[in-house]
KEMI-286275 format. One record per residue (C-alpha): x, y, z. Coordinates in pm, whole numbers, padded with zeros to 5 digits, always signed. Layout:
XYZ
...
***
This chain:
+01116-04180+01941
+01292-04424+01712
+01284-04283+01362
+01216-04511+01072
+01522-04508+00846
+01658-04695+00548
+01952-04673+00312
+01925-04440+00009
+02236-04456-00203
+02515-04272-00026
+02271-04104+00214
+02016-04221+00467
+01643-04190+00401
+01420-04099+00692
+01049-04039+00726
+00956-03687+00838
+00746-03706+01151
+00551-03401+01036
+00457-03459+00669
+00535-03836+00668
+00740-03804+00347
+01086-03949+00289
+01387-03718+00305
+01757-03787+00267
+02030-03710+00518
+02357-03704+00326
+02694-03809+00472
+02811-03446+00479
+02497-03359+00678
+02588-03613+00943
+02939-03466+00954
+02795-03120+01020
+02563-03250+01293
+02856-03427+01453
+03067-03111+01439
+02807-02902+01623
+02703-03192+01851
+02336-03227+01762
+02131-03532+01659
+02001-03571+01305
+01668-03396+01241
+01333-03577+01248
+01160-03313+01031
+01240-03286+00659
+01404-02963+00530
+01073-02812+00411
+00897-02880+00740
+01193-02739+00931
+01172-02423+00718
+00798-02396+00779
+00847-02440+01152
+01100-02156+01174
+00887-01921+00964
+00590-01975+01195
+00779-01768+01454
+00820-01473+01216
+00562-01198+01180
+00759-00989+00937
+00529-00711+00817
+00206-00689+01016
+00168-00416+01279
-00091-00404+01557
-00198-00150+01814
-00106-00278+02157
-00018-00137+02501
+00325-00065+02646
+00326-00283+02959
+00549-00033+03144
+00351+00286+03084
+00009+00186+02958
+00047+00401+02647
-00067+00272+02311
+00210+00161+02077
+00254-00012+01743
+00398-00361+01766
+00439-00684+01575
+00252-00862+01857
-00130-00855+01845
-00306-00801+02180
-00453-01152+02173
-00101-01303+02171
-00070-01229+02543
+00290-01113+02492
+00417-00845+02730
+00542-00559+02512
+00789-00280+02589
+00913-00011+02354
+01237-00116+02190
+01421+00158+02380
+01297+00029+02716
+01360-00332+02621
+01724-00262+02532
+01779-00053+02847
+01841-00132+03214
+01494-00028+03336
+01413-00396+03383
+01617-00702+03482
+01568-01032+03295
+01717-01214+03595
+01404-01119+03793
+01219-01385+03593
+01474-01666+03635
+01364-02013+03748
+01529-02343+03831
+01494-02625+03583
+01225-02876+03682
+01320-03232+03585
+00963-03352+03638
+00826-03156+03340
+00908-03143+02966
+01161-02877+02866
+00943-02695+02613
+00661-02645+02867
+00898-02475+03107
+01058-02261+02840
+00720-02145+02710
+00617-02031+03059
+00936-01827+03094
+00899-01676+02746
+00540-01570+02809
+00632-01387+03129
+00917-01177+02992
+00862-00862+02786
+00958-00839+02419
+01056-00542+02199
+00757-00388+02025
+00896-00350+01672
+01227-00531+01696
+01466-00271+01557
+01819-00157+01627
+01769+00119+01886
+01923+00453+01792
+01930+00382+01419
+01573+00476+01320
+01489+00829+01206
+01131+00921+01112
+01047+00555+01047
+00787+00482+01314
+00580+00246+01100
+00856-00002+01018
+00972-00314+01203
+01234-00587+01202
+01474-00325+01077
+01766-00093+01144
+01941+00219+01012
+01634+00369+00843
+01564+00731+00757
+01225+00858+00648
+01090+00511+00569
+00731+00390+00592
+00601+00033+00616
+00925-00139+00526
+01023-00460+00700
+01317-00698+00734
+01530-00417+00603
+01848-00223+00690
+02034+00089+00579
+01763+00257+00370
+01635+00608+00312
+01306+00741+00174
+01159+00396+00104
+00806+00266+00156
+00597-00049+00120
+00867-00312+00091
+01056-00595+00254
+01404-00738+00230
+01551-00404+00119
+01911-00313+00200
+02132-00009+00129
+01871+00154-00096
+01704+00493-00147
+01372+00609-00286
+01234+00262-00355
+00863+00182-00334
+00678-00149-00340
+00991-00358-00384
+01104-00685-00226
+01453-00826-00175
+01641-00541-00338
+01998-00441-00259
+02194-00121-00323
+01932+00027-00554
+01764+00364-00602
+01442+00501-00749
+01294+00156-00812
+00925+00061-00813
+00720-00257-00794
+01019-00485-00842
+01178-00798-00699
+01536-00929-00650
+01736-00633-00776
+02096-00539-00709
+02274-00216-00804
+01982-00088-01010
+01854+00265-01067
+01504+00343-01194
+01401-00020-01248
+01021-00038-01249
+00814-00359-01267
+01135-00563-01296
+01266-00893-01163
+01614-01042-01121
+01805-00747-01268
+02159-00641-01179
+02376-00334-01253
+02108-00174-01470
+01948+00166-01526
+01616+00291-01665
+01449-00048-01704
+01077-00108-01747
+00916-00453-01717
+01244-00640-01758
+01353-00980-01625
+01700-01125-01575
+01887-00837-01738
+02246-00752-01649
+02430-00430-01726
+02143-00290-01934
+01985+00054-01964
+01679+00204-02131
+01505-00126-02204
+01139-00228-02197
+00986-00576-02165
+01321-00745-02216
+01451-01073-02081
+01793-01236-02064
+01980-00936-02206
+02342-00852-02124
+02488-00503-02167
+02217-00381-02405
+02055-00042-02453
+01737+00088-02622
+01571-00252-02660
+01199-00336-02655
+01104-00703-02620
+01470-00784-02697
+01466-00596-03030
+01719-00321-03087
+01608+00040-03161
+01776+00376-03193
+01746+00620-02903
+01478+00827-03081
+01281+00519-03189
+01292+00381-02836
+01173+00704-02674
+00889+00745-02927
+00762+00392-02865
+00780+00429-02486
+00584+00758-02505
+00319+00589-02719
+00265+00323-02450
+00123+00587-02211
+00280+00433-01903
+00166+00733-01701
-00184+00579-01715
-00330+00278-01537
-00455+00138-01867
-00105+00168-02014
+00048-00016-01717
-00208-00299-01736
-00147-00345-02108
+00231-00344-02052
+00204-00611-01782
-00007-00833-02009
+00226-00806-02311
+00539-00844-02101
+00427-01164-01932
+00326-01310-02269
+00673-01230-02406
+00853-01373-02102
+00678-01708-02154
+00839-01738-02499
+01195-01703-02366
+01407-01957-02177
+01465-01927-01804
+01784-02044-01638
+01703-02330-01401
+01836-02124-01109
+01819-01749-01055
+02152-01595-00968
+02496-01490-01084
+02854-01523-00961
+02791-01853-00783
+03028-02144-00732
+02884-02491-00679
+02552-02356-00549
+02189-02462-00592
+01846-02331-00503
+01635-02033-00603
+01752-01669-00600
+02105-01751-00486
+02380-01513-00592
+02742-01431-00511
+02769-01752-00309
+02995-02054-00283
+02896-02408-00188
+02539-02316-00098
+02302-02609-00138
+01924-02574-00160
+01927-02206-00066
+01647-01955-00118
+01688-01577-00138
+02055-01594-00049
+02336-01347-00112
+02702-01385-00021
+02699-01712+00172
+02952-01994+00180
+02932-02362+00277
+02567-02341+00379
+02270-02573+00327
+01894-02531+00365
+01925-02156+00433
+01669-01892+00335
+01632-01513+00333
+02006-01473+00400
+02074-01142+00228
+02289-00927+00455
+02668-00906+00437
+02917-00993+00579
+02856-01346+00450
+02737-01636+00662
+02948-01951+00657
+02914-02316+00758
+02548-02300+00858
+02249-02528+00815
+01880-02450+00845
+01890-02082+00931
+01634-01833+00802
+01619-01452+00788
+01889-01187+00786
+02245-01325+00775
+02522-01081+00871
+02809-01309+00967
+02659-01628+01108
+02909-01911+01154
+02845-02271+01256
+02482-02198+01329
+02186-02435+01307
+01807-02407+01318
+01783-02033+01394
+01531-01770+01288
+01632-01402+01250
+01968-01429+01424
+02280-01249+01306
+02528-00973+01364
+02823-01200+01435
+02675-01518+01579
+02883-01832+01632
+02765-02181+01727
+02412-02061+01798
+02137-02324+01777
+01757-02344+01802
+01717-01972+01871
+01496-01680+01765
+01586-01310+01731
+01922-01335+01904
+02158-01056+01794
+02425-00931+01790
+02738-01125+01893
+02583-01441+02034
+02806-01745+02089
+02779-02105+02207
+02414-02083+02307
+02098-02286+02252
+01720-02240+02273
+01729-01866+02334
+01499-01575+02248
+01595-01208+02214
+01934-01243+02378
+02230-01028+02276
+02604-01005+02327
+02615-01323+02534
+02771-01669+02536
+02698-02007+02693
+02327-01954+02749
+02069-02232+02747
+01696-02162+02734
+01723-01792+02817
+01514-01491+02717
+01622-01127+02692
+01968-01156+02846
+02238-00906+02748
+02611-00958+02796
+02571-01263+03019
+02719-01613+03024
+02657-01948+03189
+02284-01896+03241
+01992-02140+03224
+01629-02023+03223
+01756-01674+03315
+01939-01796+03624
+02314-01754+03678
+02549-02050+03731
+02921-02114+03747
+03088-02262+03441
+03102-02612+03590
+02744-02594+03717
+02624-02473+03380
+02793-02749+03184
+02671-03022+03419
+02310-02900+03426
+02292-02847+03048
+02417-03201+02998
+02145-03330+03231
+01875-03118+03063
+01960-03256+02719
+01938-03608+02859
+01606-03521+03022
+01472-03379+02695
+01530-03720+02537
+01383-03915+02828
+01079-03686+02879
+01016-03526+02539
+00746-03272+02466
+00455-03407+02260
+00242-03157+02069
-00131-03172+01999
-00079-03385+01688
+00154-03632+01854
+00479-03493+01712
+00764-03559+01952
+01027-03299+02042
+01349-03422+02195
+01679-03237+02216
+01774-03120+01869
+01431-02996+01759
+01339-02633+01702
+01040-02491+01894
+00701-02650+01811
+00482-02424+01594
+00202-02439+01851
+00427-02242+02088
+00450-01946+01849
+00286-01626+01979
+00154-01553+01629
-00144-01691+01443
-00021-01908+01159
-00175-01677+00896
+00012-01379+01044
+00351-01535+00974
+00588-01595+00686
+00500-01964+00711
+00163-01886+00554
+00336-01712+00261
+00526-02029+00173
+00305-02305+00311
-00047-02174+00274
-00312-02378+00452
-00677-02328+00541
-00801-02216+00880
-00946-02562+00935
-00614-02728+00859
-00422-02487+01084
-00653-02552+01379
-00637-02926+01315
-00257-02906+01333
-00278-02722+01666
-00174-02381+01531
-00329-02044+01614
-00542-01861+01356
-00670-01503+01339
-00965-01404+01122
-00941-01075+00933
-01061-00785+01146
-01362-00585+01029
-01295-00282+00813
-01165-00003+01038
-01205+00287+00795
-01490+00420+00586
-01402+00402+00216
-01439+00742+00050
-01303+00661-00296
-01324+00339-00498
-01012+00232-00690
-01203+00232-01018
-01270+00603-00970
-00906+00703-00931
-00763+00936-01198
-00641+00743-01503
-00308+00929-01530
-00068+01058-01268
-00095+01411-01415
-00464+01420-01321
-00396+01352-00953
-00427+01649-00719
-00307+01681-00360
-00667+01622-00251
-00589+01252-00281
-00423+01268+00063
-00767+01306+00222
-00912+01001+00045
-00952+00654+00189
-00934+00425-00113
-01095+00085-00149
-00862-00184-00287
-00966-00313-00629
-00905-00672-00512
-00979-00717-00141
-01185-00395-00093
-00986-00300+00217
-00876+00058+00278
-00548+00222+00189
-00411+00574+00150
-00164+00756-00069
+00110+00926+00133
+00291+01243+00032
+00632+01095-00042
+00469+00820-00248
+00282+01068-00465
+00598+01274-00513
+00778+00961-00631
+00499+00858-00872
+00483+01208-01019
+00860+01219-01068
+00863+00876-01233
+00539+00945-01427
+00361+00635-01293
-00013+00608-01213
-00159+00560-00868
-00182+00198-00750
-00526+00035-00742
-00437-00230-00486
-00380-00193-00112
-00034-00245+00037
-00099-00608+00134
-00236-00702-00207
+00057-00533-00382
+00290-00737-00163
+00098-01057-00238
+00109-00995-00613
+00489-00957-00598
+00525-01269-00387
+00296-01472-00613
+00524-01395-00907
+00838-01528-00740
+00927-01896-00749
+00860-02120-00448
+01134-02251-00221
+01064-02612-00321
+01293-02779-00576
+01191-03022-00851
+01405-03258-01057
+01371-03169-01425
+01544-03207-01761
+01657-02917-01980
+01384-02819-02228
+01628-02726-02504
+01584-02979-02783
+01855-03244-02779
+01988-03159-02431
+01971-03432-02167
+02106-03235-01871
+01907-03273-01548
+01891-03029-01258
+01692-02925-00953
+01485-02612-01004
+01201-02419-00843
+01014-02425-01175
+00758-02700-01116
+00699-02939-01409
+00345-02808-01464
+00454-02443-01498
+00437-02281-01845
+00791-02136-01854
+01069-02271-02074
+01353-02389-01848
+01713-02447-01962
+02024-02582-01799
+02300-02327-01744
+02499-02432-02050
+02206-02399-02290
+02092-02078-02124
+02436-01916-02158
+02440-01995-02530
+02100-01831-02572
+02131-01504-02381
+02234-01190-02566
***
């Protein structure tokens, strides 16, 4: 396919073959593509991000069958996906041989058709965790190094946590997302080094915060925003210790009514205060949303400790990733990688791959491989090299055949149901994902209707009928946490929003009692959705600083039609306390 291109200043404008919108490929982008020996992309950055996320079911578990034993197991793969599932222990063991599934490359058929057939035949790990690192955490997935955790996902090195995602090195945190090195936190987002931060967002190095946003080095504050190194403040006003404690007691935050009133007043106050155009600290020459502790990161999203990266998302795990483009999920020392989803643990020059970890090098178009190098189009291989479609070759054979396959991919490309063309250099087509579109992270960021998904050629799964009989409506829950008895463990509660069932678990109740917080009225999925709806999108908009007299322009995730006040960094720094 010859892409339509035209000059755009110092870069080159191209038309995305997916959304049909213009996007710019900058000179430094071409340099990167040349360095890693790939052609320029034909999808724009947003469509590339969407495509990768469509291969990620992060937090939905299904009851399926272990293909080895026939026993029922929990897995991220629904039965209708047709994926062969093993327990993670069996998958990472030698009880099966991935070479048994190897095939020769067929130059009379498109590459992606052949790869899909191989991928559908091989087993996959049920919950995708680091084997030997999970203790009493049977209901978590996409994770490692967990102890006594429940329904946490995309998370590592945690203890006594539940109902969250993107959590790392934390303890006793509930209903939080993208939190690092924190403890005793609740219903919060994008925290680092915080203790007892409840209903908070974008806070760092803080203690005893309630309903605070973008606070650094603060303690004992309520409803505050943009504070630095403050204590005993309510809505950014200073109080004495006794005054502060009296006012907090009067708010009755142990009751559901008190929490609802606090949320309402807090959000009203936040709208009156300026927001920095980006959301992060300790950055050098970096742009995007929720980028922190990074250097030369351009158009990142939910990124910590990365360097010289562009179009990367959900990269939160140290050691930092460097010199990467278009990689999503995890991090942990990726170098010179491109168009990967959930790969990490010391990967180098890995391209167009999914769930390959750890220590993968010089490989392309792989799934669930580990500790290997020089693989092309392989699935499930461990500590192998010079393999194609799970078949072994010599070094010279491998290099010659890979060269011919790439040429063949250009001469006989795969065409999807909507006519999009996939030559060498494209990530896997969404229609090859084993997941329904609405089961994936793609639907969180690029929400579309069932009709639109089917029109695009994607899978879709309607919500299953209610599996449990509701015994207690949310509106009938006790108003305060002190009124809750242990009988609540036997109740099946109906969500106040979607009406689906949820339970209160023992460790959750113990946490809420200790922190004097009322029972939630929403189910786990709705609580997650509410947190995600409050974060900014990954898309960037060109805007001007809203401080009167300032003419600075910037790219920000605050869309022009949003109600927040948005400042450039200079004006913001003059304003914060």
